[in-house]
C-alpha positions in Angstrom: 140.1 141.3 114.3 143.6 142.6 115.5 146.5 140.4 115.0 147.5 138.6 118.5 151.1 139.0 117.7 150.5 142.9 117.4 148.6 142.8 120.3 151.1 141.0 122.2 153.9 143.5 121.0 151.7 146.4 121.6 149.7 145.8 124.6 149.6 149.1 125.9 148.9 150.9 122.7 145.6 148.7 122.4 144.9 149.2 125.9 145.1 153.1 125.3 143.1 152.6 121.8 140.4 150.9 123.8 140.1 153.7 126.4 139.9 156.3 123.7 137.2 154.5 121.8 135.2 154.3 125.1 135.6 150.6 125.5 136.1 149.9 129.2 136.9 146.4 129.1 140.7 147.1 128.6 141.8 144.0 130.8 140.7 141.8 128.0 144.1 142.6 126.5 145.8 140.8 129.3 143.4 137.9 129.0 144.2 137.4 125.1 147.8 137.6 126.0 147.5 135.0 128.5 145.2 132.6 126.7 147.9 133.0 123.7 150.9 132.1 125.9 148.8 129.1 127.1 148.0 128.1 123.5 151.6 128.5 122.3 153.1 126.7 125.1 150.6 123.7 124.4 151.6 123.8 120.9 155.3 123.1 121.7 154.4 120.2 124.0 152.1 118.7 121.4 154.5 119.0 118.9 157.2 117.4 121.0 154.8 114.5 121.7 154.3 114.0 117.9 157.8 114.0 117.2 158.5 111.5 119.8 155.4 109.3 118.5 157.2 109.5 115.2 160.5 108.5 116.4 158.9 105.5 118.4 157.0 104.4 115.1 160.3 104.3 113.2 161.9 102.3 116.3 158.7 100.1 116.2 159.4 99.0 112.5 163.2 98.6 112.9 162.5 95.8 116.0 159.7 94.3 113.9 162.2 93.9 111.0 164.7 92.5 113.5 162.2 90.1 114.8 162.2 91.6 118.3 158.5 91.5 118.7 158.5 91.7 122.5 160.6 94.7 122.6 158.5 96.4 119.7 155.2 95.5 121.9 156.4 97.4 125.1 157.0 100.4 122.9 153.8 100.0 120.9 152.0 100.2 124.2 153.8 103.1 125.0 153.0 105.0 121.9 149.5 104.0 122.4 149.2 106.0 125.6 151.4 108.9 123.6 148.7 109.1 121.1 146.1 109.5 123.6 148.0 112.1 125.4 148.3 114.1 121.9 144.5 113.7 121.2 143.6 115.4 124.7 146.0 118.3 124.0 144.6 118.6 120.7 141.1 119.0 122.2 142.7 121.4 124.8 144.2 123.3 121.8 140.9 123.8 120.2 139.3 124.9 123.3 142.0 127.5 123.9 142.0 128.7 120.3 138.3 129.3 120.4 138.6 131.1 123.7 141.4 133.3 122.2 139.0 134.2 119.4 136.2 135.0 121.4 138.5 137.4 123.3 140.0 138.9 120.4 136.4 139.7 118.9 136.0 142.1 122.0 138.9 144.1 120.9 138.3 147.1 118.9 140.6 148.4 116.0 143.4 150.7 116.9 142.9 154.2 115.5 145.3 155.9 113.0 147.4 158.5 114.4 145.7 161.2 112.2 142.4 160.6 114.3 141.6 163.2 117.0 141.4 161.7 120.3 137.7 162.5 121.7 134.7 161.0 123.6 131.5 162.3 121.8 130.5 164.1 118.5 131.4 167.5 120.0 135.1 166.5 119.6 135.0 165.6 115.7 136.8 167.9 113.6 135.4 169.8 110.5 138.0 168.7 107.7 136.2 170.2 104.8 133.0 172.5 104.1 131.4 173.2 100.6 128.4 175.4 99.6 126.7 178.0 101.4 124.2 176.8 104.0 120.7 178.5 103.1 119.2 180.4 106.3 116.2 181.5 105.0 113.3 180.8 107.3 110.6 180.4 104.7 111.6 176.8 103.8 109.5 174.1 105.1 111.0 171.0 106.6 110.6 168.0 104.3 107.9 166.2 106.4 105.5 169.1 105.9 106.2 169.1 102.0 105.8 165.4 101.5 102.6 165.4 103.7 101.0 168.4 102.0 101.4 166.9 98.6 100.9 163.1 99.7 104.4 162.1 98.4 105.5 160.0 101.4 103.0 158.0 103.3 104.2 157.5 106.9 100.6 156.4 108.3 100.0 153.6 105.9 103.6 152.5 106.3 103.0 152.3 110.0 99.7 150.3 109.4 101.4 147.9 107.1 104.7 147.2 108.8 105.4 149.6 111.6 106.8 153.3 112.2 110.0 153.8 110.2 108.8 151.9 107.2 107.4 154.6 104.8 105.7 154.2 101.6 107.2 156.5 98.9 104.5 158.0 96.6 104.5 158.9 92.7 107.3 161.7 92.0 109.3 160.9 95.3 109.3 157.1 94.5 110.8 158.1 91.0 113.3 160.5 92.7 114.5 157.7 94.8 115.0 155.5 91.6 116.6 158.4 89.8 119.2 158.9 92.9 119.9 155.2 92.6 120.5 155.2 89.2 122.7 158.1 89.2 124.8 156.7 92.0 125.3 153.5 90.3 125.9 154.6 87.1 128.4 157.2 88.3 130.1 154.6 90.3 130.7 152.3 87.4 132.3 155.2 85.6 134.6 155.4 88.2 135.9 151.9 87.9 133.3 150.2 90.5 131.9 146.9 89.7 128.1 146.6 90.3 126.9 143.7 92.6 123.5 142.8 93.2 123.7 141.3 96.4 121.7 139.1 98.9 119.6 141.0 101.4 120.0 138.3 104.1 123.3 137.2 105.6 124.3 134.3 107.9 126.1 134.7 111.4 129.5 134.6 109.5 129.1 137.2 107.5 127.8 139.2 110.2 130.8 138.6 112.3 133.2 139.1 109.3 132.3 142.8 109.0 132.1 143.4 112.6 128.3 143.5 113.1 128.6 140.9 115.8 129.7 141.1 118.6 128.8 144.8 118.6 125.9 145.7 116.8 123.5 142.9 117.5 120.8 145.3 119.0 120.8 147.4 115.6 119.8 144.3 113.4 116.8 142.4 112.5 117.2 138.7 113.0 115.3 135.9 111.5 116.2 133.1 114.2 114.2 130.2 112.4 116.7 130.4 109.4 119.8 131.9 111.3 119.8 135.0 109.1 120.2 138.7 109.7 118.8 141.5 107.4 121.4 143.5 106.2 122.1 146.9 107.9 124.0 147.9 104.8 125.2 146.4 101.7 128.8 146.6 103.0 128.0 143.3 104.8 127.5 141.1 101.7 129.9 142.9 99.4 132.7 142.5 101.7 132.1 138.9 102.4 131.9 138.3 98.8 135.5 137.1 98.9 135.6 135.7 102.3 137.9 132.8 102.7 139.8 133.4 99.3 143.2 134.4 98.3 143.3 137.3 96.0 146.2 137.6 93.3 148.1 140.8 94.2 147.7 141.9 90.6 144.1 142.0 91.0 144.0 144.5 93.5 142.4 147.1 94.2 139.0 145.6 93.9 136.1 148.1 93.9 132.5 147.1 94.3 129.3 149.0 94.2 125.7 147.8 95.3 122.3 149.0 95.9 120.1 147.5 98.5 117.4 148.1 101.0 118.9 148.6 104.4 117.4 147.6 107.8 118.2 148.8 111.1 116.4 148.7 114.4 117.8 151.9 115.5 117.2 151.2 119.2 117.3 153.9 121.6 116.6 156.8 118.8 114.0 159.4 119.6 113.2 163.0 119.6 113.6 165.5 116.5 116.1 163.3 115.0 113.6 160.7 114.0 111.0 163.1 112.1 110.1 162.5 108.5 113.3 160.8 106.6 115.8 161.6 109.2 115.8 158.1 110.9 113.9 154.9 109.3 114.0 151.5 110.1 114.1 150.8 106.3 116.0 152.9 103.9 117.7 152.7 100.5 121.4 153.1 100.0 124.3 152.6 97.3 127.3 151.3 98.9 131.0 151.4 97.8 133.5 148.8 99.0 137.4 148.8 98.5 139.6 145.9 99.0 143.2 147.3 98.5 146.9 146.4 99.4 147.9 147.7 102.7 150.5 150.1 101.7 147.6 152.1 99.9 144.6 151.8 102.1 144.9 155.6 103.6 145.2 157.1 100.1 142.3 155.0 99.0 140.3 156.5 101.9 140.9 159.9 100.6 140.0 158.9 97.1 136.8 157.3 98.4 136.0 160.5 100.5 136.4 162.8 97.6 134.5 160.7 95.3 131.4 160.9 97.8 131.9 164.4 98.2 131.8 164.9 94.3 128.3 163.3 94.2 127.0 166.0 96.7 128.6 168.8 94.6 127.2 167.3 91.3 123.8 167.6 93.2 124.7 171.3 94.2 124.0 170.4 98.1 126.1 172.1 100.6 127.7 169.9 102.9 130.5 169.5 105.5 132.9 166.6 105.9 133.9 165.4 109.7 137.0 163.6 110.6 135.6 161.5 113.6 137.1 161.5 116.7 138.1 158.4 118.5 134.9 157.9 120.7 132.6 158.6 117.7 134.2 156.6 114.8 133.0 153.0 115.9 134.5 149.6 116.9 135.9 148.5 113.6 137.5 151.5 111.9 140.8 152.9 112.0 139.9 156.0 110.3 136.3 157.7 109.5 135.0 160.6 107.5 131.3 161.4 108.0 129.7 163.7 105.2 126.5 165.8 106.3 124.4 167.9 104.1 122.7 170.9 105.1 119.0 170.8 105.7 117.8 174.4 105.3 113.9 173.1 106.4 115.4 172.2 109.9 118.5 174.4 109.9 121.0 171.6 111.0 123.3 169.0 109.2 122.5 165.5 108.3 124.7 162.5 107.9 124.4 160.8 104.5 127.8 158.9 104.0 130.4 157.6 106.1 134.0 156.6 104.5 135.9 154.3 106.6 139.3 152.3 106.5 139.3 149.3 108.4 142.9 148.1 108.0 143.0 144.4 107.9 140.4 144.2 110.9 137.7 142.8 108.9 139.8 140.8 106.5 141.4 138.9 109.3 138.2 137.8 110.5 137.0 136.8 107.1 140.5 135.2 106.2 140.5 137.5 103.2 144.2 137.6 101.8 146.0 138.1 98.8 149.2 136.6 97.7 152.4 138.5 97.8 155.3 138.2 95.1 157.1 135.7 97.2 154.2 133.5 97.3 153.2 133.9 101.0 149.6 135.5 101.9 148.7 138.4 104.0 145.3 140.0 104.8 144.5 142.8 102.5 142.9 145.8 103.6 139.3 147.0 103.3 137.4 150.3 103.1 133.7 151.1 102.7 131.6 154.4 102.0 128.0 155.4 101.4 127.6 156.7 98.0 125.1 157.9 99.0 122.4 156.9 101.5 119.2 158.2 100.2 116.6 159.5 102.9 118.6 162.4 104.1 119.8 163.2 100.3 116.2 163.1 99.5 115.1 165.3 102.5 118.0 167.7 101.5 116.7 167.9 97.9 113.3 168.8 98.8 114.0 171.4 101.2 116.9 172.9 99.1 115.1 173.0 95.6 111.6 173.8 97.0 109.8 176.8 95.6 107.4 178.9 97.2 104.6 177.5 95.2 105.3 173.8 96.7 107.0 172.4 93.9 110.5 171.0 93.7 113.3 171.9 91.1 115.0 168.6 90.0 118.8 168.7 90.1 120.3 169.0 86.8 122.0 165.6 86.8 118.9 163.9 87.8 116.7 165.4 85.2 117.5 162.7 82.4 116.5 160.1 85.0 113.3 162.0 86.1 112.5 162.8 82.5 111.4 166.2 84.0 113.1 169.3 85.6 110.4 170.0 88.1 108.3 168.0 90.6 104.6 169.3 91.0 101.8 168.1 92.8 
């Protein structure tokens, strides 16, 4: 969430940011400021009453020491009423603080000045392109390839669970495992500490990273236990240090984790959901950074370049988009999407998002670092997919397919696969 002082001092900027992000409820900014003013005024009143209560307590002690019990008793009766007033105000303060926090959770992050203002994906800017998209029409879409070879079983997945929960069979199961190992090993070589994380999180964790209130409809919930299945490893990894104070010298912290991910993908339909394009369960290696605020945007560029390097090593043509305000999400200040070329579909498929959240998540989680002067401040968090597997697998199948139906294995994966070609 945003700092309430920042909102108070930049109210119009925050309202404009909400409009730019397509969040219509900008009157919540004025509501936050109003509730905060009430809270601060009540804090002053309560502090004054506490001060008066302390003074009266000293006076009572003096009078009792002087044997003036009757005078002391009058003050005791007065302070008794004073303490009741203080208790009432403390209850009101807690209520106002909770109301203010609920309102703050409705305000999105403010986009960085370098982010293009726009409403839809059409307003995103192509930041970088790499490789030459293959336009050869003989290439089959991946769903035809895997169906012919029996490599992915959508029908049995639907029988066992439901649509969007496929079985990976034989060499494609090994290809998935090879990609996971390659991504994790490469992350370790680049300074990321690997975490094996819980696949379920509680409500505090989901709120900490901004999944709620915002993306409830996208998550699977386990009401009996109060858990959510993770939509990405970002959620448990970023919450790893929730409610902690990190020493400044420990920054930056880099973490990587492989998990399955679950998303309801409500409202998805049409050609975008065919094959591996959009699933309810998929695998991903996630990268998370916790950094000093002064370095956050440089860290974002480094994160983007690292994710791009994985695609270049796999020799998959891609483009990097700088997302516009209306297409970047509730929690981000700046976001890049990486899209690979699908020659079988003749279109781009997203495989990674690299985002800077500023202090937005850390403030929700009370995730701070200790400065040289001993004071604490929220650190900044970033994350990126390194990478999401289904569409990377789809791109490999389509780009590396041969006319006899076999699939060449990218050089960097051959040691993990134990072969340089996938055949029936």
